[in-house]
N, C-alpha and C positions, 0 to 999 in steps of 0.2 A: 392548479389555479383555475378558477372558474372562467368560462368563456363570456366575454362581454357581447351579448346579443343586441344590446341597446346601442352600442357604439357611442359612448359618451365622448370619446375623443373627436369624432366627426361632428357631434352636436355642438360641442364647445367651439370648435374651429368655425363652424358655420355661424354661430352666435357672434363671435368676434369679427367675422367678415361683415356681419350685419351692423356692428358698431361702425366699421369703416364706411360702409354704404351710407349710413345715416349722417355721418360727419361730412362726407363728400356731397350728399344731397343738400344739406344745410348750406354748405359753402357755395354750391351752384345757385341756390335760391337767394341767399342773403349776403354772399361774399364772406371773407374770412374776418371773424371778429377779433378785435384787439391785436395782439402780437402773434396770434396763431399762424402757423405755416406748416407745411407737410413735406416730409421726405418720403417718397414711395419708391421702393425697390421691387422690380418685377423681372421675371424670366423673359428674355428677349424673344426666344423661340417657342414659347409656350403656345399651344393651340389657341387661336383666337386673338393673339396679340397682333396688332397692325402698326408697324413703324416703317419708315422709309428704309430702302436698302442702304442708304448712306449711314443712317443711325445703326442699323443692324451690323454693318461692317465695323463700326467703331465699338459697338457693345454686343458682341456675338453671344454672350452667355446671359448677362443680366444688365439692367440699367436702373439708375436712380434718378428720379426727377424731383424737382422742388416746386411746389405750388405755394407761391407767396404773393408777389406783386404783379408779375407779368405773365398771366395765363388768361386764356379766353375760351368761351364756349364750352365750359365744363358741363357735361351732360352725364347724368347717372341713370343707368338702367338696372334692372334686376340682377343681371349677371356680369356687368362690366361698367367702366366709365370711359368717357372720351374727353379729350382736352386738347386745346391748342397751346403750343409752347414755341418759343424761338430758340434755336440752337445755332450759335455762331452767326446770328443775324438772319437766319433762314427760318421762316415759320413752318411748323410741322403740325400735323394732326395725329395724335396717338389714340389707339383703342387698346384698352387693357382690361381683360377679364379679371374679376376678383380672384379667381382660382390661380392666376399667374403671379399674384403678389406674394413676395417673400417677406417684406417688412413694411411697416408704417410707423412713422415717427413724427411727433409734434414736439420739437425741442423747446418751444416756448413754455411748455408746462411739464417737460420731461416725461412725456407719455409715449410709449412705444408698444407695438405688437409685432411678433414674429410668427410666421406661418410655415408649416411643414409643406413643402411643395414636391416632395419625393414622388407623389402619386400623380403629378400633373404631366399630361402627355405633351411632348414636343412635336412641332410640325416636322414632317419628314423633309430632309434636305432638298429633295426634288421639287417640293412645293414652296420653298422660300424664294423671295425675289432675288434676281441675279445681283451679285456683288458688283460694285463699280469697277470699271476697267482700270488697270494699273496706270494707264496714261491720263486718268482723270485729274482734274485740278485738285490739289490738296485743300481740304477745308479744315480750319482749326477745330480742335476738339470742342464738343458741345459745352455750352454754358447756358443754364436756363435763364440767366439774367434776373434771377428772382431772389437771390440771397443778399440782402442789403444790411442785415443786422451785424453789428460789430462783435457780438458775443456768441454768435452761432457759427458753425462750420461754413466755409464758403462753398459755392456751387462748384462742381467739377469744371476744370478748365485745362488749358494747355497741358496735355500729357495723359488724358484719359479720365476714367471714373475714379472717384474717391470712395473707399469703403468706409461706411459709418458704422461703428460698433455701438449697439444699443446700450451696452453696459456703461458707456461713457456718460449717459444721461440719467442713469438710475441713481436714486439717492442712496447713500451708503450709510 
């Protein structure tokens, strides 16, 4: 088989991340149009991801956030996005590099993207924020307080993250 010196797979992945960047940039500038809302799953420990130690303890591998009604200060840069969300009534600021994103879903129009993150470097354990002490006050599992639609899956709540299968939203 011939060697792919052009790396079409990398070009296609980067182009699809460009779609994600454009959609988030438009949402940051103009808000979410119509019924659009986004489920974004990312690797919690990927290099460049910044989340609180509380969230990292709850979501040590990956995390899914929902951008719908209650998010603020969405900022999109060339390599990442930053957003404010509330988890269990506690406001948090998240920084997520585009390279850490595993999937993007807009269930209002049944559109989704999945990304191969096998080549994404994780932060070394010694560079991660310290986990909360065992005696810390328990905080309910995060809920983005953003999923209000009756026909869409609910935001993760009491009991941890919900895995959303993109096949569920594809037309058959």
